[in-house]
DSSP file (Angstrom, degrees, kcal/mol; ACC not computed):
  #  RESIDUE AA STRUCTURE BP1 BP2  ACC     N-H-->O    O-->H-N    N-H-->O    O-->H-N    TCO  KAPPA ALPHA  PHI   PSI    X-CA   Y-CA   Z-CA
    1    1 A X     >        0   0    0      0, 0.0     4,-2.5     0, 0.0     5,-0.2   0.000 360.0 360.0 360.0 -41.5    0.0    0.0    0.0
    2    2 A X  H  >  +     0   0    0      1,-0.2     4,-2.4     2,-0.2     5,-0.2   0.892 360.0  51.1 -63.5 -38.0    2.8    2.4    0.8
    3    3 A X  H  > S+     0   0    0      2,-0.2     4,-2.6     1,-0.2    -1,-0.2   0.908 110.1  50.0 -64.0 -40.8    4.4    1.7   -2.6
    4    4 A X  H  > S+     0   0    0      2,-0.2     4,-2.6     1,-0.2    -2,-0.2   0.928 110.9  48.5 -62.7 -45.8    1.1    2.5   -4.3
    5    5 A X  H  X S+     0   0    0     -4,-2.5     4,-2.1     1,-0.2    -2,-0.2   0.920 112.9  48.4 -60.7 -44.4    0.7    5.7   -2.4
    6    6 A X  H  X S+     0   0    0     -4,-2.4     4,-2.3     1,-0.2    -2,-0.2   0.917 112.2  48.2 -63.5 -43.9    4.3    6.8   -3.2
    7    7 A X  H  X S+     0   0    0     -4,-2.6     4,-2.2     1,-0.2    -2,-0.2   0.896 110.9  50.6 -65.9 -39.3    3.8    5.9   -6.9
    8    8 A X  H  X S+     0   0    0     -4,-2.6     4,-2.5     2,-0.2    -1,-0.2   0.891 110.3  50.5 -64.9 -38.0    0.5    7.8   -7.1
    9    9 A X  H  X S+     0   0    0     -4,-2.1     4,-2.0     2,-0.2    -2,-0.2   0.918 110.8  48.5 -64.4 -42.6    2.2   10.9   -5.5
   10   10 A X  H  <>S+     0   0    0     -4,-2.3     5,-2.4     2,-0.2     6,-0.9   0.878 111.5  50.8 -64.7 -36.4    5.1   10.7   -8.0
   11   11 A X  H ><5S+     0   0    0     -4,-2.2     3,-1.2     1,-0.2    -2,-0.2   0.925 109.9  49.2 -65.1 -45.0    2.5   10.4  -10.9
   12   12 A X  H 3<5S+     0   0    0     -4,-2.5    -2,-0.2     1,-0.3    -1,-0.2   0.863 110.8  51.1 -61.3 -35.8    0.6   13.5   -9.6
   13   13 A X  T 3<5S-     0   0    0     -4,-2.0    -1,-0.3    -5,-0.2    -2,-0.2   0.492 115.8-116.5 -81.4  -2.7    3.9   15.4   -9.4
   14   14 A X  T < 5S+     0   0    0     -3,-1.2    -3,-0.2    -4,-0.3    -2,-0.1   0.630  82.2 119.9  80.0  13.8    4.8   14.5  -13.0
   15   15 A X  S   <S+     0   0    0     -5,-2.4     2,-0.3    -6,-0.2    -4,-0.2   0.811  80.5  15.5 -81.0 -30.6    7.9   12.4  -12.0
   16   16 A X  S    S-     0   0    0     -6,-0.9     2,-0.5    -9,-0.2    -2,-0.2  -0.935  72.0-129.3-137.0 161.8    6.5    9.2  -13.5
   17   17 A X        -     0   0    0     -2,-0.3     2,-0.3    -3,-0.1    -6,-0.1  -0.962  23.3-164.6-115.2 118.1    3.7    8.2  -15.9
   18   18 A X        -     0   0    0     -2,-0.5     3,-0.1   -10,-0.1    -2,-0.0  -0.747  24.9-110.6 -98.4 148.1    1.4    5.5  -14.8
   19   19 A X        -     0   0    0     -2,-0.3     3,-0.1     1,-0.1    -1,-0.1  -0.335  48.5 -85.9 -68.1 159.5   -1.0    3.6  -17.1
   20   20 A X        -     0   0    0      1,-0.1    -1,-0.1     2,-0.1     0, 0.0  -0.319  57.1 -88.1 -63.9 152.4   -4.7    4.3  -16.6
   21   21 A X        -     0   0    0      1,-0.1    -1,-0.1    -3,-0.1     4,-0.0  -0.294  26.1-144.9 -61.2 144.2   -6.4    2.1  -13.9
   22   22 A X  S    S+     0   0    0     -3,-0.1     2,-0.3     1,-0.1    -1,-0.1   0.785  84.0  39.7 -77.7 -29.0   -7.8   -1.2  -15.2
   23   23 A X  S    S-     0   0    0      0, 0.0     2,-0.2     0, 0.0    -1,-0.1  -0.894  91.2-105.0-124.1 151.2  -10.7   -1.0  -12.8
   24   24 A X        -     0   0    0     -2,-0.3     2,-0.3     1,-0.1    -2,-0.1  -0.482  43.8-105.6 -69.8 141.8  -13.0    1.8  -11.7
   25   25 A X        -     0   0    0     -2,-0.2     2,-0.4     1,-0.1    -1,-0.1  -0.522  27.7-161.9 -68.3 130.9  -12.3    3.0   -8.2
   26   26 A X        +     0   0    0     -2,-0.3     2,-0.4    -3,-0.0    -1,-0.1  -0.537  23.9 166.2-112.9  63.7  -15.0    1.8   -5.8
   27   27 A X        -     0   0    0     -2,-0.4     2,-0.1     1,-0.1    -2,-0.0  -0.644  35.6-123.0 -82.3 130.4  -14.4    4.2   -3.0
   28   28 A X        -     0   0    0     -2,-0.4     3,-0.1     1,-0.1    -1,-0.1  -0.404  26.4-119.7 -69.4 150.4  -17.2    4.4   -0.4
   29   29 A X        -     0   0    0      1,-0.2    -1,-0.1    -2,-0.1     3,-0.1  -0.089  50.6 -59.4 -75.3-176.6  -18.7    7.8    0.2
   30   30 A X        -     0   0    0      1,-0.1     2,-0.4     0, 0.0    -1,-0.2  -0.310  61.7-101.9 -64.9 151.1  -18.7    9.5    3.6
   31   31 A X        -     0   0    0     -3,-0.1     2,-0.5    36,-0.1    -1,-0.1  -0.626  33.5-154.0 -77.5 126.7  -20.3    7.7    6.5
   32   32 A X        -     0   0    0     -2,-0.4     2,-0.3    -3,-0.1    36,-0.1  -0.903  16.3-127.9-103.7 125.9  -23.8    9.1    7.2
   33   33 A X        -     0   0    0     -2,-0.5     2,-0.2     2,-0.0    36,-0.0  -0.554  29.5-174.0 -79.4 132.5  -24.9    8.5   10.8
   34   34 A X    >   -     0   0    0     -2,-0.3     3,-1.2    31,-0.1    -1,-0.0  -0.630  40.5 -97.1-117.0 177.5  -28.3    6.9   11.3
   35   35 A X  G >  S+     0   0    0      1,-0.2     3,-1.5    -2,-0.2    -2,-0.0   0.658 107.3  80.4 -71.3 -15.6  -30.5    6.2   14.3
   36   36 A X  G 3  S+     0   0    0      1,-0.3    -1,-0.2     3,-0.0    -3,-0.0   0.610  85.4  61.2 -68.4  -9.9  -29.3    2.6   14.6
   37   37 A X  G <  S+     0   0    0     -3,-1.2     2,-0.5     1,-0.1    -1,-0.3   0.192  87.5  77.5-103.8  17.6  -26.2    3.7   16.4
   38   38 A X    <   +     0   0    0     -3,-1.5     2,-0.2   104,-0.0    -1,-0.1  -0.919  64.8 157.4-126.0 104.8  -27.9    5.3   19.4
   39   39 A X        -     0   0    0     -2,-0.5    -2,-0.0     1,-0.1   103,-0.0  -0.750  42.5 -81.1-128.3 167.3  -29.1    2.6   21.8
   40   40 A X        -     0   0    0     -2,-0.2     2,-0.6     1,-0.1    -1,-0.1  -0.163  44.9-115.0 -67.5 166.2  -30.0    2.0   25.5
   41   41 A X        -     0   0    0    102,-0.1     2,-0.2   100,-0.0   102,-0.1  -0.885  19.4-160.7-114.3 107.9  -27.4    1.5   28.2
   42   42 A X        -     0   0    0     -2,-0.6   102,-1.5     1,-0.1     3,-0.1  -0.544   3.6-171.1 -75.8 152.8  -27.0   -1.7   30.2
   43   43 A X        +     0   0    0     -2,-0.2   103,-0.5     1,-0.1     2,-0.4   0.406  61.6  54.7-124.8  -1.2  -25.0   -1.3   33.5
   44   44 A X  S >  S-     0   0    0    101,-0.2     3,-1.4     1,-0.1     4,-0.5  -0.991  73.1-129.5-137.7 145.6  -24.5   -4.9   34.7
   45   45 A X  G >> S+     0   0    0     -2,-0.4     4,-1.8     1,-0.3     3,-1.5   0.850 107.9  62.3 -59.7 -36.1  -23.0   -7.9   33.0
   46   46 A X  G 34 S+     0   0    0      1,-0.3    -1,-0.3     2,-0.2     0, 0.0   0.736  95.1  62.8 -63.8 -21.3  -26.0  -10.0   33.9
   47   47 A X  G <4 S+     0   0    0     -3,-1.4    -1,-0.3     1,-0.2    -2,-0.2   0.715 115.3  29.1 -74.0 -20.0  -28.1   -7.7   31.7
   48   48 A X  T <4 S+     0   0    0     -3,-1.5    45,-1.9    -4,-0.5    -2,-0.2   0.613  91.2 150.2-116.7 -17.6  -26.2   -8.7   28.6
   49   49 A X     <  +     0   0    0     -4,-1.8     2,-0.1    43,-0.2    43,-0.1  -0.374  52.8  43.0 -72.5 147.5  -24.9  -12.3   29.1
   50   50 A X  S    S-     0   0    0     41,-0.1     2,-0.2     1,-0.1    -1,-0.0   0.591  82.9-160.8 -76.9 147.0  -24.4  -14.4   27.2
   51   51 A X        -     0   0    0     41,-0.1     2,-0.4    -2,-0.1    41,-0.2  -0.587   4.0-144.5 -91.4 157.6  -22.6  -12.2   24.7
   52   52 A X  E     -A   91   0A   0     39,-2.6    39,-3.2    -2,-0.2     2,-0.6  -0.979   2.1-146.6-125.7 135.0  -22.2  -13.1   21.1
   53   53 A X  E     -A   90   0A   0     -2,-0.4     2,-0.5    37,-0.2    37,-0.2  -0.897  20.1-170.2-100.4 119.0  -19.2  -12.3   18.9
   54   54 A X  E     -A   89   0A   0     35,-2.8    35,-2.3    -2,-0.6     2,-0.3  -0.944  18.9-133.1-116.1 127.4  -20.2  -11.8   15.2
   55   55 A X  E     -A   88   0A   0     -2,-0.5     2,-0.4    33,-0.2    33,-0.3  -0.568  25.4-135.6 -73.9 137.9  -17.7  -11.4   12.4
   56   56 A X        -     0   0    0     31,-3.3    31,-0.5    -2,-0.3     2,-0.4  -0.802   6.5-146.3-101.1 136.4  -18.6   -8.5   10.1
   57   57 A X    >   -     0   0    0     -2,-0.4     3,-1.5     1,-0.1     6,-0.4  -0.842  26.4-116.4-100.7 138.0  -18.5   -8.6    6.4
   58   58 A X  T 3  S+     0   0    0     -2,-0.4     9,-0.2     1,-0.3    -1,-0.1   0.823 104.3  24.6 -44.9 -59.4  -17.4   -5.4    4.6
   59   59 A X  T 3  S+     0   0    0      4,-0.1    -1,-0.3     5,-0.1     2,-0.0   0.276  95.1 111.3 -99.8  12.9  -20.5   -4.4    2.6
   60   60 A X  S <> S-     0   0    0     -3,-1.5     4,-2.2     1,-0.1     5,-0.2  -0.321  83.4-105.7 -75.6 167.8  -23.2   -6.1    4.7
   61   61 A X  H  > S+     0   0    0      1,-0.2     4,-2.0     2,-0.2     5,-0.1   0.931 123.8  45.8 -59.5 -46.0  -25.6   -4.0    6.7
   62   62 A X  H  > S+     0   0    0      1,-0.2     4,-2.3     2,-0.2    -1,-0.2   0.853 109.6  55.2 -68.4 -33.7  -23.8   -5.0   10.0
   63   63 A X  H  > S+     0   0    0     -6,-0.4     4,-1.9     2,-0.2    -1,-0.2   0.893 108.8  47.9 -63.3 -39.3  -20.4   -4.3    8.4
   64   64 A X  H  X S+     0   0    0     -4,-2.2     4,-2.2     2,-0.2    -2,-0.2   0.870 110.2  52.0 -69.2 -36.3  -21.6   -0.8    7.5
   65   65 A X  H  X S+     0   0    0     -4,-2.0     4,-3.0     2,-0.2     5,-0.2   0.897 106.1  54.7 -65.1 -38.8  -22.9   -0.3   11.1
   66   66 A X  H  X S+     0   0    0     -4,-2.3     4,-2.4     1,-0.2     5,-0.2   0.945 109.6  47.5 -56.6 -48.5  -19.5   -1.4   12.4
   67   67 A X  H  X S+     0   0    0     -4,-1.9     4,-2.7     1,-0.2    -1,-0.2   0.906 112.8  49.2 -58.4 -42.7  -17.9    1.4   10.2
   68   68 A X  H  X S+     0   0    0     -4,-2.2     4,-2.5     2,-0.2     5,-0.2   0.923 110.6  48.6 -66.7 -45.0  -20.5    3.9   11.4
   69   69 A X  H  X S+     0   0    0     -4,-3.0     4,-2.9     2,-0.2     5,-0.5   0.936 114.9  45.6 -59.0 -46.4  -20.0    3.1   15.1
   70   70 A X  H  X S+     0   0    0     -4,-2.4     4,-1.8    -5,-0.2     7,-0.3   0.912 113.5  49.6 -66.0 -41.6  -16.2    3.3   14.8
   71   71 A X  H  < S+     0   0    0     -4,-2.7    -1,-0.2    -5,-0.2    -2,-0.2   0.894 119.0  38.8 -62.2 -39.2  -16.4    6.6   12.8
   72   72 A X  H  < S+     0   0    0     -4,-2.5    -2,-0.2    -5,-0.2    -1,-0.2   0.874 131.3  19.1 -80.7 -38.3  -18.8    8.1   15.3
   73   73 A X  H  < S+     0   0    0     -4,-2.9     2,-0.3    -5,-0.2    -3,-0.2   0.627  93.9  93.5-117.9 -15.5  -17.4    6.9   18.7
   74   74 A X  S >< S-     0   0    0     -4,-1.8     3,-1.3    -5,-0.5    64,-0.1  -0.647  71.6-131.9 -83.3 139.1  -13.7    5.7   18.3
   75   75 A X  T 3  S+     0   0    0     -2,-0.3    -1,-0.1     1,-0.3    -4,-0.0   0.734 108.7  45.1 -64.6 -21.4  -11.2    8.4   19.1
   76   76 A X  T 3  S-     0   0    0      1,-0.2    -1,-0.3    -6,-0.1    -5,-0.1   0.531 104.2-145.6 -94.1  -8.1   -9.2    7.6   15.9
   77   77 A X    <   -     0   0    0     -3,-1.3     2,-0.5    -7,-0.3    -1,-0.2  -0.231  38.3 -38.4  74.4-168.4  -12.4    7.4   13.8
   78   78 A X        +     0   0    0     -7,-0.1     2,-0.3   -10,-0.1   -11,-0.0  -0.813  61.9 154.6 -98.4 130.9  -12.9    5.0   10.9
   79   79 A X        -     0   0    0     -2,-0.5     2,-0.1     3,-0.0     3,-0.1  -0.970  52.6 -93.0-143.7 148.8  -10.1    4.2    8.4
   80   80 A X        -     0   0    0     -2,-0.3     2,-0.1     1,-0.1    -2,-0.0  -0.424  47.6-116.2 -61.2 132.4   -9.8    1.1    6.3
   81   81 A X        -     0   0    0     -2,-0.1     2,-0.3     1,-0.1    -1,-0.1  -0.432  31.6-112.6 -71.4 147.7   -7.6   -1.5    8.3
   82   82 A X        -     0   0    0     23,-0.1    23,-0.8    -2,-0.1    -1,-0.1  -0.584  68.4 -19.8 -86.8 141.0   -4.3   -2.3    6.6
   83   83 A X  S    S+     0   0    0     -2,-0.3     2,-0.1    21,-0.1    -2,-0.0  -0.192 119.1   2.6  69.5-156.9   -3.6   -5.8    5.2
   84   84 A X  S    S+     0   0    0     20,-0.0    21,-1.3     1,-0.0     2,-0.3  -0.391  81.6 179.9 -62.4 141.0   -5.5   -8.9    6.2
   85   85 A X  E     - B   0 104A   0     19,-0.2     2,-0.4    -4,-0.1    19,-0.2  -0.983  27.6-165.7-148.4 155.1   -8.2   -7.9    8.6
   86   86 A X  E     - B   0 103A   0     17,-2.4    17,-3.0    -2,-0.3     2,-0.4  -0.991  11.4-164.7-140.2 136.2  -11.1   -9.2   10.7
   87   87 A X  E     - B   0 102A   0    -31,-0.5   -31,-3.3    -2,-0.4     2,-0.3  -0.967   8.6-175.7-124.4 138.8  -13.8   -7.1   12.3
   88   88 A X  E     -AB  55 101A   0     13,-3.0    13,-2.8    -2,-0.4     2,-0.4  -0.947  16.5-151.9-132.5 151.2  -16.2   -8.2   15.0
   89   89 A X  E     -AB  54 100A   0    -35,-2.3   -35,-2.8    -2,-0.3     2,-0.6  -0.988  16.1-141.8-118.2 135.3  -19.2   -6.8   16.9
   90   90 A X  E     -AB  53  99A   0      9,-2.7     8,-3.6    -2,-0.4     9,-1.3  -0.860  24.4-165.6 -94.8 125.1  -19.9   -8.0   20.4
   91   91 A X  E     -AB  52  97A   0    -39,-3.2   -39,-2.6    -2,-0.6     6,-0.2  -0.871  16.9-125.5-115.2 145.3  -23.7   -8.3   21.0
   92   92 A X    >   -     0   0    0      4,-3.1     3,-2.4    -2,-0.4   -43,-0.2  -0.284  44.3 -92.6 -73.0 169.5  -25.7   -8.7   24.1
   93   93 A X  T 3  S+     0   0    0    -45,-1.9   -45,-0.1     1,-0.3   -44,-0.1   0.772 129.3  54.0 -59.2 -25.8  -28.2  -11.6   24.4
   94   94 A X  T 3  S-     0   0    0      2,-0.1    -1,-0.3   -46,-0.1     3,-0.1   0.390 124.1-103.5 -88.7   4.8  -30.9   -9.4   23.0
   95   95 A X  S <  S+     0   0    0     -3,-2.4     2,-0.2     1,-0.3    -2,-0.1   0.386  73.0 144.8  91.7  -3.4  -28.8   -8.5   19.9
   96   96 A X        -     0   0    0     -5,-0.1    -4,-3.1     1,-0.1    -1,-0.3  -0.513  53.9-116.5 -68.9 130.2  -27.9   -5.0   21.1
   97   97 A X  E     +B   91   0A   0     -2,-0.2    -6,-0.3    -6,-0.2     3,-0.1  -0.453  37.5 170.9 -69.2 140.6  -24.3   -4.1   20.1
   98   98 A X  E     +     0   0A   0     -8,-3.6    42,-2.3     1,-0.4     2,-0.3   0.698  59.3   3.2-115.1 -38.4  -21.9   -3.5   22.9
   99   99 A X  E     -BC  90 139A   0     -9,-1.3    -9,-2.7    40,-0.2     2,-0.4  -0.980  53.6-138.4-153.3 157.6  -18.4   -3.3   21.4
  100  100 A X  E     -BC  89 138A   0     38,-2.9    38,-2.9    -2,-0.3     2,-0.4  -0.982  18.6-170.4-122.0 133.3  -16.5   -3.2   18.1
  101  101 A X  E     -BC  88 137A   0    -13,-2.8   -13,-3.0    -2,-0.4     2,-0.4  -0.982   1.9-172.0-125.2 135.2  -13.2   -5.0   17.6
  102  102 A X  E     -BC  87 136A   0     34,-3.0    34,-1.2    -2,-0.4     2,-0.4  -0.995   3.3-176.5-129.0 131.8  -10.9   -4.7   14.6
  103  103 A X  E     +B   86   0A   0    -17,-3.0   -17,-2.4    -2,-0.4     2,-0.3  -0.950   8.6 163.7-125.5 145.2   -7.8   -6.9   14.0
  104  104 A X  E     -BC  85 133A   0     29,-2.0    29,-2.9    -2,-0.4   -19,-0.2  -0.907  46.4 -62.1-148.5 176.3   -5.3   -6.6   11.2
  105  105 A X  E     - C   0 132A   0    -21,-1.3    27,-0.2   -23,-0.8   -23,-0.1  -0.332  59.3-113.8 -63.8 145.9   -1.8   -7.8   10.2
  106  106 A X        -     0   0    0     25,-0.9    -1,-0.1    22,-0.4    25,-0.1  -0.386  33.8 -90.8 -80.4 157.6    0.9   -6.6   12.5
  107  107 A X        -     0   0    0      1,-0.1     3,-0.1    -2,-0.1    -1,-0.1  -0.377  30.8-130.7 -62.6 144.7    3.7   -4.2   11.6
  108  108 A X  S    S+     0   0    0      1,-0.2     2,-0.4    -3,-0.1    -1,-0.1   0.913  92.7  23.5 -66.6 -42.7    6.8   -5.9   10.3
  109  109 A X        +     0   0    0     19,-0.0     2,-0.3     4,-0.0    -1,-0.2  -0.990  61.3 156.8-129.6 128.5    9.1   -3.9   12.6
  110  110 A X     >  -     0   0    0     -2,-0.4     4,-2.9    -3,-0.1     3,-0.4  -0.771  25.5-157.0-150.2  98.2    8.2   -2.3   15.8
  111  111 A X  H  > S+     0   0    0     -2,-0.3     4,-2.6     1,-0.2     5,-0.2   0.850  90.6  48.6 -52.4 -48.0   11.1   -1.8   18.1
  112  112 A X  H  > S+     0   0    0      1,-0.2     4,-2.4     2,-0.2    -1,-0.2   0.923 116.2  44.2 -61.5 -41.6    9.2   -1.6   21.4
  113  113 A X  H  > S+     0   0    0     -3,-0.4     4,-2.7     2,-0.2     5,-0.3   0.946 114.0  49.1 -64.6 -48.2    7.2   -4.7   20.6
  114  114 A X  H  X>S+     0   0    0     -4,-2.9     5,-2.5     1,-0.2     4,-1.5   0.878 113.6  47.3 -60.4 -38.6   10.2   -6.6   19.4
  115  115 A X  H  <5S+     0   0    0     -4,-2.6    -1,-0.2    -5,-0.3    -2,-0.2   0.919 111.7  49.7 -68.5 -44.3   12.2   -5.7   22.5
  116  116 A X  H  <5S+     0   0    0     -4,-2.4    -2,-0.2    -5,-0.2    -1,-0.2   0.910 115.7  42.8 -60.6 -43.4    9.3   -6.6   24.9
  117  117 A X  H  <5S-     0   0    0     -4,-2.7    -1,-0.2    -5,-0.2    -2,-0.2   0.776 111.2-123.0 -74.8 -26.1    8.9  -10.0   23.2
  118  118 A X  T  <5 +     0   0    0     -4,-1.5     2,-0.3    -5,-0.3    -3,-0.2   0.783  46.6 171.6  88.0  29.9   12.7  -10.5   23.0
  119  119 A X      < -     0   0    0     -5,-2.5    -1,-0.2    -6,-0.2     2,-0.2  -0.560  22.3-151.6 -78.2 133.5   12.9  -11.0   19.3
  120  120 A X     >  -     0   0    0     -2,-0.3     4,-2.6     1,-0.1     5,-0.2  -0.465  40.6 -95.8 -83.8 169.3   16.3  -11.2   17.6
  121  121 A X  H  > S+     0   0    0      1,-0.2     4,-1.5     2,-0.2     5,-0.1   0.875 128.3  52.2 -56.2 -35.3   16.5  -10.1   14.0
  122  122 A X  H  > S+     0   0    0      2,-0.2     4,-1.3     1,-0.2    -1,-0.2   0.928 110.8  45.4 -67.5 -44.2   16.1  -13.7   12.9
  123  123 A X  H  > S+     0   0    0      1,-0.2     4,-2.7     2,-0.2    -2,-0.2   0.865 108.6  57.5 -66.9 -34.6   12.9  -14.2   15.1
  124  124 A X  H  X S+     0   0    0     -4,-2.6     4,-0.7     1,-0.2    -1,-0.2   0.877 107.0  48.6 -63.6 -36.2   11.5  -10.9   13.8
  125  125 A X  H  < S+     0   0    0     -4,-1.5    -1,-0.2    -5,-0.2    -2,-0.2   0.835 119.3  39.1 -69.2 -32.3   11.8  -12.2   10.2
  126  126 A X  H  < S+     0   0    0     -4,-1.3     3,-0.4     1,-0.1    -2,-0.2   0.810 113.3  49.5 -88.5 -33.2   10.1  -15.5   11.1
  127  127 A X  H ><  +     0   0    0     -4,-2.7     3,-2.9     1,-0.2     4,-0.3   0.531  68.4  99.5 -98.5  -8.5    7.3  -14.6   13.6
  128  128 A X  G >< S+     0   0    0     -4,-0.7     3,-2.0     1,-0.3   -22,-0.4   0.828  80.3  63.3 -52.4 -32.5    5.2  -11.7   12.3
  129  129 A X  G 3  S+     0   0    0     -3,-0.4    -1,-0.3     1,-0.3    -2,-0.1   0.716  98.6  58.1 -63.2 -14.5    2.4  -14.1   11.1
  130  130 A X  G <  S+     0   0    0     -3,-2.9     2,-0.4    30,-0.1    -1,-0.3   0.465  97.0  75.6 -89.6  -1.7    2.0  -15.0   14.8
  131  131 A X    <   -     0   0    0     -3,-2.0   -25,-0.9    -4,-0.3     2,-0.4  -0.910  61.6-164.9-116.4 138.4    1.2  -11.4   15.9
  132  132 A X  E     -C  105   0A   0     -2,-0.4     2,-0.3   -27,-0.2   -27,-0.2  -0.957  14.0-136.8-121.6 139.0   -2.0   -9.6   15.3
  133  133 A X  E     -C  104   0A   0    -29,-2.9   -29,-2.0    -2,-0.4     2,-0.4  -0.698   4.6-155.7 -90.7 146.7   -2.6   -5.9   15.5
  134  134 A X  E     +     0   0A   0     -2,-0.3   -31,-0.2   -31,-0.2     3,-0.1  -0.681  24.9 163.0-120.2  74.8   -5.7   -4.5   17.3
  135  135 A X  E     +     0   0A   0     -2,-0.4     2,-0.4     1,-0.2   -32,-0.1   0.696  66.0  42.4 -72.7 -17.3   -6.1   -1.1   15.7
  136  136 A X  E     +C  102   0A   0    -34,-1.2   -34,-3.0    -3,-0.1     2,-0.4  -0.970  54.8 157.5-134.7 122.7   -9.8   -0.7   16.8
  137  137 A X  E     +C  101   0A   0     -2,-0.4     2,-0.5   -36,-0.2   -36,-0.2  -0.926  17.5 170.3-138.3 109.9  -11.2   -1.6   20.2
  138  138 A X  E     -C  100   0A   0    -38,-2.9   -38,-2.9    -2,-0.4     2,-0.6  -0.966  22.9-169.2-132.1 117.3  -14.4    0.3   21.0
  139  139 A X  E     -C   99   0A   0     -2,-0.5   -40,-0.2   -40,-0.2    -2,-0.1  -0.928  47.0-105.6 -95.1 124.7  -16.8   -0.2   23.9
  140  140 A X    >   -     0   0    0    -42,-2.3     3,-2.4    -2,-0.6   -71,-0.0  -0.194  28.0-118.0 -56.2 141.4  -19.8    1.9   23.0
  141  141 A X  T 3  S+     0   0    0      1,-0.3    -1,-0.1     3,-0.1  -100,-0.0   0.694 110.3  54.7 -61.3 -22.6  -19.9    5.0   25.1
  142  142 A X  T 3  S+     0   0    0   -102,-0.1     2,-0.7   -44,-0.1    -1,-0.3   0.454  83.3  99.6 -90.6   0.9  -23.2    4.2   26.8
  143  143 A X    <   +     0   0    0     -3,-2.4     2,-0.2   -45,-0.2  -100,-0.1  -0.795  44.3 172.0 -88.1 113.6  -22.0    0.8   28.0
  144  144 A X        +     0   0    0   -102,-1.5     2,-0.6    -2,-0.7    -1,-0.1  -0.517  18.1 145.5-122.1  61.4  -21.1    1.2   31.6
  145  145 A X    >   -     0   0    0     -2,-0.2     3,-1.8  -101,-0.1     4,-0.2  -0.891  52.4-117.5-102.2 118.0  -20.4   -2.4   32.7
  146  146 A X  T 3  S+     0   0    0     -2,-0.6  -101,-0.1  -103,-0.5     4,-0.1  -0.248  94.5   7.0 -55.0 140.0  -17.6   -2.7   35.3
  147  147 A X  T >  S+     0   0    0      1,-0.1     3,-1.2     2,-0.1    -1,-0.3   0.599  84.6 132.8  63.4  18.3  -14.6   -4.7   34.1
  148  148 A X  T <  S+     0   0    0     -3,-1.8    -2,-0.1     1,-0.3    -1,-0.1   0.683  75.7  42.5 -71.2 -15.0  -16.0   -5.0   30.5
  149  149 A X  T 3  S+     0   0    0     -4,-0.2    -1,-0.3     2,-0.0    -2,-0.1  -0.040  78.8 158.5-118.1  30.7  -12.6   -4.0   29.1
  150  150 A X    <   -     0   0    0     -3,-1.2     2,-0.3    -4,-0.1    -4,-0.0  -0.291  24.1-157.8 -57.6 136.2  -10.3   -6.1   31.3
  151  151 A X        -     0   0    0      1,-0.0     2,-0.2     0, 0.0    -1,-0.1  -0.725  12.2-115.7-114.4 164.6   -7.0   -6.6   29.6
  152  152 A X        -     0   0    0     -2,-0.3     2,-0.1     1,-0.1    -1,-0.0  -0.493  39.1 -93.3 -92.4 168.7   -4.2   -9.2   30.1
  153  153 A X    >   -     0   0    0     -2,-0.2     3,-1.9     1,-0.1     4,-0.2  -0.408  32.2-111.0 -80.1 158.2   -0.7   -8.5   31.3
  154  154 A X  G >  S+     0   0    0      1,-0.3     3,-1.9     2,-0.2     4,-0.3   0.731 111.1  76.0 -59.1 -21.8    2.2   -7.8   28.9
  155  155 A X  G >  S+     0   0    0      1,-0.3     3,-1.3     2,-0.2    -1,-0.3   0.729  78.8  71.9 -65.6 -18.1    3.7  -11.1   29.9
  156  156 A X  G X  S+     0   0    0     -3,-1.9     3,-1.3     1,-0.3    -1,-0.3   0.759  85.9  67.1 -67.3 -21.1    1.2  -12.8   27.7
  157  157 A X  G X  S+     0   0    0     -3,-1.9     3,-1.9     1,-0.2    -1,-0.3   0.746  82.5  75.3 -68.0 -21.7    3.1  -11.4   24.7
  158  158 A X  G X  S+     0   0    0     -3,-1.3     3,-1.6    -4,-0.3    -1,-0.2   0.706  76.7  75.7 -64.8 -17.6    6.0  -13.7   25.7
  159  159 A X  G <  S+     0   0    0     -3,-1.3    -1,-0.3     1,-0.3    -2,-0.1   0.617  82.4  69.8 -69.3  -9.4    4.1  -16.7   24.3
  160  160 A X  G <         0   0    0     -3,-1.9    -1,-0.3     1,-0.2    -2,-0.2   0.503 360.0 360.0 -84.7  -4.0    5.0  -15.5   20.8
  161  161 A X    <         0   0    0     -3,-1.6    -1,-0.2    -4,-0.1    -2,-0.1   0.511 360.0 360.0 -64.0 360.0    8.7  -16.4   21.2
């Protein structure tokens, strides 16, 4: 993707000449917020259990709602995730959405991560497929359930060695 961006910039600046695109660009328009992203607020885990994790498909109705929730409520907003990706919505037992999760391929080199895990240059070349990035984690702002975002300790990263 970075190579594509660089080549398009060089083409715009007149430094290189690229052939015309083979396919029409299918860029989505701006996200328009609808009433489906404003819902009631549970305050206890027993009100929502059991929860269901649903994988989101890009152009499905629920996939578009995932984009809208993230655009509206995540502090980084919505951007297309880089590389291979999986997006999930966590739903309460009544089907009400509670949280949005987005996962994508990890960066090839990330000094703090590599140092924490203890990767040598050889392990760094071999292990990136074992690491997943979590660029979007959103608990909807009206969800006030204690411990709903509990995280694990950094020592769990050591299992990637």
